[in-house]
N, C-alpha and C positions, 0 to 999 in steps of 0.2 A: 259798768252796766250789767246787771244779771241777765243770763240767758233765759229763754222760755222754760227750759227744763228746771233751772234753778228757781224760777218764780213758781213753777208748779210744785216743786218740793217744799218751798216755803209755805205755800198755800195749804198743802196737805198737813204740815206740822201745825200751822196756825189754826186751821179748822178743828183738828183733833183736840188741841188744848183749850179751845174756846168752849168745848162741851165737857171735856174731862177735867173736872174741877180739881181732883187730886192726882192727876197724871194717868188715870185709868177711867174707862167708861163703865159705869154700872148700867143695868138694863134700861132705866129711865133716861139716862144721858145718851145712850146709843139710840134709843127710840127718837129722842128729840133731834139728834144729829141727822138721822136718816129722814125724818119728816121735813127738816129744813134744807138739808144739803143734797139728799138723794130722793127727793119727792117723786120724780118721774119713775125711778126704779121701784120705789115702794108701791106706787099706784099700780104698776104693771104686774105686781105679784098677786093681787086680788086675794090675798090670804091674810086675815086679821092676825094670825100667829106668825107672820113672816119675820118680824123682828126677834121674837123668841127663838125661832129656828136658827136665824142668823147668829144670834148671841151664843147659842149652844155650839154651833159649828165653829165660830171664831175663838171661843174660850178654850184654847188648846191646853192650858194648864189647870183648868177646872176650878178657878177661884171666883167665878161669877162676875168677873171684871174683864174688860177688853183693854189690853195695854196697846201701846203704839204699834208694836210689831204685829200683833194680832189684827189691829185695825188696817194696817197696810196690806195685809193679805186679802182683806175684803176689797180694798180699792184695786189691787192688782187683778183679782179675779174678775171684777166688773169691767176693768179696762181691757182685759183680754177678750171678754165676751163682746164688748163694744167694738173692738178692733176687728173681730171676726165678722160681725154684722156689717161694718163699714167695708171690709174687703169684699164680702159677698155682693153688696150693693154696687161697688165699683166694677166688679166683674160683670154683673148683670147689665149695667149701663154700657160697658164696653161691648158686650155681646149684642145689645140692641142696636148700637151704632155701627156695628160691623156690617159691611155689605159684601155680597158675593160679587167677585169681579165679573165684568161683562163676558170675558172669554169663558169663564166657567159656567155661568148661567146659560149661555148660548151653546155650550158644549162644543166650543171650537178649540183649536190647538192653542195652548197658552203661549204668550210671548216668551222669548228666551230670557233666562235668569229670573223667572217669576216664581213665587212660592208655591 
């Protein structure tokens, strides 16, 4: 049985090849992929030229095509940004749920071995 990570890797490969008819994404294929698979991200950009800018940034070798390695760099970048947002939200939740101990709030001597 494949692991979650193996399933994620297979999904990444499958999605790429679903849109990259000849093994590379042209501008129209990248746009279609992003509209269907990354629609929330694309909507959040609020820039009609977002796909063109992304294409330019991803196309490391300048062939006006995005190969799998270049595509993976997009997914990695987005994953890092999402993880940073997730970590910030978790930190915020933890902070909101944190309570000042009674002894500190009342300015009394803390119990032995307390933080």
